[in-house]
A tleap script that builds the chain and sets N, CA, C and O, in Angstrom:
source leaprc.protein.ff14SB
mol = sequence {
  NMET LEU ASP ASP MET PRO GLY PHE GLY LEU
  ALA GLY TYR GLY ASP THR VAL GLN GLU ALA
  ILE ASP ASP LEU TYR ILE ALA GLN GLU GLU
  MET LYS ALA LEU PHE HIE GLU GLU GLY LYS
  ALA PHE PRO GLU LEU ALA PHE GLU PHE ARG
  PHE ASP GLU ASP THR PRO VAL PRO GLU GLY
  LEU ARG MET GLN ALA GLU MET VAL ALA CSER
}
set mol.1.N position { 0.892 -1.290 -0.038 }
set mol.1.CA position { -0.045 -0.238 0.011 }
set mol.1.C position { 0.718 1.131 -0.028 }
set mol.1.O position { 0.270 2.002 -0.774 }
set mol.2.N position { 1.913 1.403 0.770 }
set mol.2.CA position { 2.850 2.341 0.752 }
set mol.2.C position { 3.496 2.762 -0.568 }
set mol.2.O position { 3.781 3.923 -0.861 }
set mol.3.N position { 3.677 1.766 -1.273 }
set mol.3.CA position { 4.193 2.014 -2.811 }
set mol.3.C position { 3.231 2.766 -3.568 }
set mol.3.O position { 3.569 3.507 -4.491 }
set mol.4.N position { 2.056 2.599 -3.207 }
set mol.4.CA position { 0.777 3.487 -3.932 }
set mol.4.C position { 0.939 4.998 -3.447 }
set mol.4.O position { 0.404 5.773 -4.239 }
set mol.5.N position { 1.399 5.474 -2.603 }
set mol.5.CA position { 1.115 6.645 -1.839 }
set mol.5.C position { 1.990 7.578 -2.665 }
set mol.5.O position { 3.132 7.294 -3.026 }
set mol.6.N position { 1.289 8.836 -2.962 }
set mol.6.CA position { 1.800 9.786 -3.948 }
set mol.6.C position { 2.954 10.651 -3.622 }
set mol.6.O position { 3.426 11.449 -4.432 }
set mol.7.N position { 3.489 10.443 -2.182 }
set mol.7.CA position { 4.765 11.153 -1.879 }
set mol.7.C position { 4.574 12.496 -1.284 }
set mol.7.O position { 5.526 13.270 -1.181 }
set mol.8.N position { 3.272 12.828 -0.853 }
set mol.8.CA position { 2.946 13.943 -0.114 }
set mol.8.C position { 1.803 13.679 0.772 }
set mol.8.O position { 1.084 12.709 0.530 }
set mol.9.N position { 1.551 14.487 1.827 }
set mol.9.CA position { 0.409 14.230 2.608 }
set mol.9.C position { -0.503 15.361 2.834 }
set mol.9.O position { -0.042 16.490 2.664 }
set mol.10.N position { -1.632 15.235 3.164 }
set mol.10.CA position { -2.591 16.286 3.125 }
set mol.10.C position { -3.228 16.163 4.606 }
set mol.10.O position { -3.331 15.026 5.067 }
set mol.11.N position { -3.679 17.311 5.414 }
set mol.11.CA position { -4.467 17.294 6.475 }
set mol.11.C position { -5.481 18.400 6.491 }
set mol.11.O position { -5.354 19.384 5.763 }
set mol.12.N position { -6.536 18.235 7.360 }
set mol.12.CA position { -7.361 19.326 7.335 }
set mol.12.C position { -7.663 19.476 8.875 }
set mol.12.O position { -7.607 18.531 9.661 }
set mol.13.N position { -7.991 20.779 9.220 }
set mol.13.CA position { -8.014 21.004 10.489 }
set mol.13.C position { -9.484 22.112 10.958 }
set mol.13.O position { -9.842 22.921 10.102 }
set mol.14.N position { -9.932 22.087 11.752 }
set mol.14.CA position { -11.390 22.835 12.080 }
set mol.14.C position { -11.705 22.519 13.328 }
set mol.14.O position { -11.219 21.594 13.978 }
set mol.15.N position { -12.678 23.431 13.742 }
set mol.15.CA position { -13.389 23.175 15.222 }
set mol.15.C position { -14.386 22.164 15.057 }
set mol.15.O position { -14.703 21.627 16.118 }
set mol.16.N position { -15.013 21.720 13.963 }
set mol.16.CA position { -15.900 20.859 13.670 }
set mol.16.C position { -15.398 19.978 12.749 }
set mol.16.O position { -14.525 20.323 11.952 }
set mol.17.N position { -15.950 18.670 12.784 }
set mol.17.CA position { -15.533 17.720 11.620 }
set mol.17.C position { -15.771 18.397 10.266 }
set mol.17.O position { -14.885 18.371 9.412 }
set mol.18.N position { -16.824 18.939 10.073 }
set mol.18.CA position { -17.180 19.572 8.829 }
set mol.18.C position { -16.085 20.640 8.287 }
set mol.18.O position { -15.660 20.701 7.134 }
set mol.19.N position { -15.756 21.396 9.286 }
set mol.19.CA position { -14.859 22.437 8.937 }
set mol.19.C position { -13.193 21.754 8.701 }
set mol.19.O position { -12.337 22.420 8.119 }
set mol.20.N position { -12.972 20.672 9.119 }
set mol.20.CA position { -11.678 20.051 9.081 }
set mol.20.C position { -11.875 19.311 7.718 }
set mol.20.O position { -10.980 19.439 6.883 }
set mol.21.N position { -13.045 18.493 7.401 }
set mol.21.CA position { -13.341 18.055 5.874 }
set mol.21.C position { -13.021 18.960 4.762 }
set mol.21.O position { -12.284 18.651 3.826 }
set mol.22.N position { -13.677 20.220 4.922 }
set mol.22.CA position { -13.480 21.359 4.284 }
set mol.22.C position { -12.198 21.720 3.841 }
set mol.22.O position { -11.776 21.897 2.699 }
set mol.23.N position { -11.611 21.804 5.013 }
set mol.23.CA position { -10.096 22.409 5.050 }
set mol.23.C position { -9.168 21.466 4.416 }
set mol.23.O position { -8.164 21.909 3.859 }
set mol.24.N position { -9.452 19.990 4.453 }
set mol.24.CA position { -8.637 19.026 3.817 }
set mol.24.C position { -9.077 18.820 2.130 }
set mol.24.O position { -8.487 17.991 1.436 }
set mol.25.N position { -10.170 19.674 1.594 }
set mol.25.CA position { -10.204 19.560 0.273 }
set mol.25.C position { -9.720 20.870 -0.172 }
set mol.25.O position { -9.389 20.958 -1.354 }
set mol.26.N position { -9.623 21.905 0.581 }
set mol.26.CA position { -9.013 22.942 0.139 }
set mol.26.C position { -7.412 22.747 0.153 }
set mol.26.O position { -6.758 23.313 -0.722 }
set mol.27.N position { -6.873 22.088 0.967 }
set mol.27.CA position { -5.434 21.564 0.869 }
set mol.27.C position { -5.203 20.559 -0.445 }
set mol.27.O position { -4.071 20.480 -0.924 }
set mol.28.N position { -6.053 19.972 -0.881 }
set mol.28.CA position { -6.065 19.080 -1.827 }
set mol.28.C position { -5.873 20.057 -2.963 }
set mol.28.O position { -4.939 20.013 -3.764 }
set mol.29.N position { -6.852 20.945 -2.952 }
set mol.29.CA position { -6.636 21.935 -4.294 }
set mol.29.C position { -5.621 22.815 -4.312 }
set mol.29.O position { -5.274 23.329 -5.374 }
set mol.30.N position { -5.055 23.081 -3.219 }
set mol.30.CA position { -3.721 23.781 -3.113 }
set mol.30.C position { -2.721 23.018 -3.646 }
set mol.30.O position { -1.990 23.504 -4.510 }
set mol.31.N position { -2.544 21.624 -3.168 }
set mol.31.CA position { -1.542 20.818 -3.726 }
set mol.31.C position { -1.578 20.594 -5.045 }
set mol.31.O position { -0.535 20.680 -5.694 }
set mol.32.N position { -2.784 20.271 -5.651 }
set mol.32.CA position { -3.231 20.246 -7.195 }
set mol.32.C position { -2.551 21.477 -7.950 }
set mol.32.O position { -1.906 21.316 -8.986 }
set mol.33.N position { -2.740 22.667 -7.373 }
set mol.33.CA position { -2.131 23.731 -8.064 }
set mol.33.C position { -0.687 23.615 -8.118 }
set mol.33.O position { -0.119 23.487 -9.203 }
set mol.34.N position { -0.045 23.652 -7.003 }
set mol.34.CA position { 1.463 23.177 -6.805 }
set mol.34.C position { 1.816 22.294 -7.787 }
set mol.34.O position { 2.710 22.667 -8.547 }
set mol.35.N position { 1.297 21.132 -7.972 }
set mol.35.CA position { 1.753 20.308 -8.900 }
set mol.35.C position { 1.536 20.745 -10.517 }
set mol.35.O position { 2.334 20.406 -11.391 }
set mol.36.N position { 0.567 21.392 -10.724 }
set mol.36.CA position { 0.304 21.849 -11.916 }
set mol.36.C position { 1.517 22.952 -12.109 }
set mol.36.O position { 2.290 22.868 -13.064 }
set mol.37.N position { 1.596 23.800 -11.299 }
set mol.37.CA position { 2.758 24.918 -11.378 }
set mol.37.C position { 4.234 23.995 -11.803 }
set mol.37.O position { 4.972 24.345 -12.724 }
set mol.38.N position { 4.434 23.001 -11.103 }
set mol.38.CA position { 5.678 22.429 -11.351 }
set mol.38.C position { 5.778 21.291 -12.539 }
set mol.38.O position { 6.672 20.457 -12.684 }
set mol.39.N position { 4.555 21.507 -13.378 }
set mol.39.CA position { 4.494 20.685 -14.523 }
set mol.39.C position { 4.361 19.011 -14.158 }
set mol.39.O position { 4.783 18.192 -14.974 }
set mol.40.N position { 3.753 18.584 -12.895 }
set mol.40.CA position { 3.496 17.269 -12.522 }
set mol.40.C position { 2.310 16.928 -12.609 }
set mol.40.O position { 1.460 17.819 -12.620 }
set mol.41.N position { 1.985 15.797 -12.681 }
set mol.41.CA position { 0.696 15.039 -12.699 }
set mol.41.C position { 0.158 14.865 -11.205 }
set mol.41.O position { 0.788 14.286 -10.320 }
set mol.42.N position { -0.937 15.373 -11.075 }
set mol.42.CA position { -1.637 15.320 -9.633 }
set mol.42.C position { -2.458 13.993 -9.775 }
set mol.42.O position { -3.225 13.813 -10.722 }
set mol.43.N position { -2.233 12.978 -8.676 }
set mol.43.CA position { -2.968 11.816 -8.770 }
set mol.43.C position { -4.442 11.962 -8.071 }
set mol.43.O position { -4.772 12.716 -7.156 }
set mol.44.N position { -5.253 10.967 -8.816 }
set mol.44.CA position { -6.850 11.323 -8.311 }
set mol.44.C position { -6.937 10.501 -7.135 }
set mol.44.O position { -6.554 9.347 -6.942 }
set mol.45.N position { -7.491 11.290 -6.423 }
set mol.45.CA position { -7.544 10.820 -4.728 }
set mol.45.C position { -9.039 10.731 -4.591 }
set mol.45.O position { -9.789 11.570 -5.091 }
set mol.46.N position { -9.539 9.470 -3.754 }
set mol.46.CA position { -10.554 9.379 -3.267 }
set mol.46.C position { -10.691 9.278 -1.677 }
set mol.46.O position { -10.143 8.288 -1.193 }
set mol.47.N position { -11.360 10.177 -0.752 }
set mol.47.CA position { -11.203 9.978 0.567 }
set mol.47.C position { -12.552 9.417 1.296 }
set mol.47.O position { -13.671 9.823 0.982 }
set mol.48.N position { -12.352 8.583 2.156 }
set mol.48.CA position { -13.474 8.031 2.915 }
set mol.48.C position { -13.114 8.359 4.338 }
set mol.48.O position { -12.005 8.221 4.855 }
set mol.49.N position { -14.360 8.875 4.970 }
set mol.49.CA position { -14.048 9.518 6.333 }
set mol.49.C position { -14.996 8.632 7.327 }
set mol.49.O position { -16.202 8.450 7.157 }
set mol.50.N position { -14.259 8.155 8.326 }
set mol.50.CA position { -14.841 7.314 9.323 }
set mol.50.C position { -14.749 7.893 10.708 }
set mol.50.O position { -13.668 8.363 11.063 }
set mol.51.N position { -15.833 7.905 11.564 }
set mol.51.CA position { -15.642 8.130 12.951 }
set mol.51.C position { -15.445 7.100 13.724 }
set mol.51.O position { -16.384 6.303 13.753 }
set mol.52.N position { -14.475 6.839 14.398 }
set mol.52.CA position { -14.225 5.696 15.394 }
set mol.52.C position { -14.839 6.056 17.001 }
set mol.52.O position { -14.206 6.841 17.707 }
set mol.53.N position { -15.682 5.632 17.332 }
set mol.53.CA position { -16.440 5.888 18.405 }
set mol.53.C position { -15.475 5.245 19.477 }
set mol.53.O position { -15.324 5.923 20.493 }
set mol.54.N position { -14.838 4.116 19.416 }
set mol.54.CA position { -13.989 3.468 20.298 }
set mol.54.C position { -12.645 4.032 20.611 }
set mol.54.O position { -12.009 3.630 21.585 }
set mol.55.N position { -12.154 5.051 19.721 }
set mol.55.CA position { -10.943 5.834 19.993 }
set mol.55.C position { -11.012 6.703 21.214 }
set mol.55.O position { -11.774 7.667 21.293 }
set mol.56.N position { -10.198 6.331 22.153 }
set mol.56.CA position { -10.185 7.142 23.332 }
set mol.56.C position { -9.972 8.603 23.225 }
set mol.56.O position { -9.111 8.982 22.431 }
set mol.57.N position { -10.575 9.398 23.848 }
set mol.57.CA position { -10.547 11.144 23.764 }
set mol.57.C position { -9.418 11.424 24.643 }
set mol.57.O position { -9.368 10.860 25.736 }
set mol.58.N position { -8.411 12.321 24.240 }
set mol.58.CA position { -7.366 12.856 25.237 }
set mol.58.C position { -8.285 13.589 26.440 }
set mol.58.O position { -9.311 14.255 26.299 }
set mol.59.N position { -7.695 13.302 27.447 }
set mol.59.CA position { -8.322 14.150 28.424 }
set mol.59.C position { -8.526 15.667 28.340 }
set mol.59.O position { -9.626 16.105 28.678 }
set mol.60.N position { -7.508 16.570 27.894 }
set mol.60.CA position { -7.669 17.857 27.634 }
set mol.60.C position { -8.731 18.005 26.535 }
set mol.60.O position { -9.529 18.925 26.713 }
set mol.61.N position { -8.855 17.375 25.601 }
set mol.61.CA position { -10.137 17.587 24.433 }
set mol.61.C position { -11.464 17.232 25.096 }
set mol.61.O position { -12.515 17.820 24.843 }
set mol.62.N position { -11.326 16.126 26.049 }
set mol.62.CA position { -12.705 15.867 26.665 }
set mol.62.C position { -13.138 17.193 27.472 }
set mol.62.O position { -14.182 17.818 27.284 }
set mol.63.N position { -12.290 17.449 28.259 }
set mol.63.CA position { -12.444 18.577 29.157 }
set mol.63.C position { -12.997 19.989 28.266 }
set mol.63.O position { -14.028 20.605 28.536 }
set mol.64.N position { -12.230 20.257 27.371 }
set mol.64.CA position { -12.752 21.226 26.298 }
set mol.64.C position { -14.255 20.836 25.742 }
set mol.64.O position { -15.073 21.755 25.741 }
set mol.65.N position { -14.643 19.655 25.310 }
set mol.65.CA position { -15.953 19.239 24.807 }
set mol.65.C position { -16.842 19.544 25.865 }
set mol.65.O position { -17.813 20.240 25.567 }
set mol.66.N position { -16.706 19.143 27.122 }
set mol.66.CA position { -17.613 19.049 28.209 }
set mol.66.C position { -17.883 20.787 28.627 }
set mol.66.O position { -18.972 21.163 29.061 }
set mol.67.N position { -16.739 21.710 28.418 }
set mol.67.CA position { -17.057 23.128 28.533 }
set mol.67.C position { -17.881 23.607 27.650 }
set mol.67.O position { -18.824 24.318 27.997 }
set mol.68.N position { -17.663 23.312 26.472 }
set mol.68.CA position { -18.619 23.983 25.468 }
set mol.68.C position { -20.060 23.218 25.260 }
set mol.68.O position { -20.974 23.636 24.549 }
set mol.69.N position { -20.065 22.086 25.982 }
set mol.69.CA position { -21.498 21.599 25.745 }
set mol.69.C position { -22.221 22.017 26.849 }
set mol.69.O position { -23.447 21.949 26.762 }
set mol.70.N position { -21.609 22.530 28.102 }
set mol.70.CA position { -22.378 23.183 29.225 }
set mol.70.C position { -22.635 24.520 29.111 }
set mol.70.O position { -23.257 25.107 29.996 }
savepdb mol mol.pdb
quit
């Protein structure tokens, strides 16, 4: 699988899941433009987003979520 990786990484950040996803797509478009400027082909990418409910939430993040929720 690693042999199929395109040689760069993308990340998205935000205060909500949707903001992070939107930011990821912006990063993809920016990377695509950079590849175009350098005369490189940009690979076709497909994203699949999953939320893992079993992943432990770090204590600091849990406290922030509880403060926002209250």
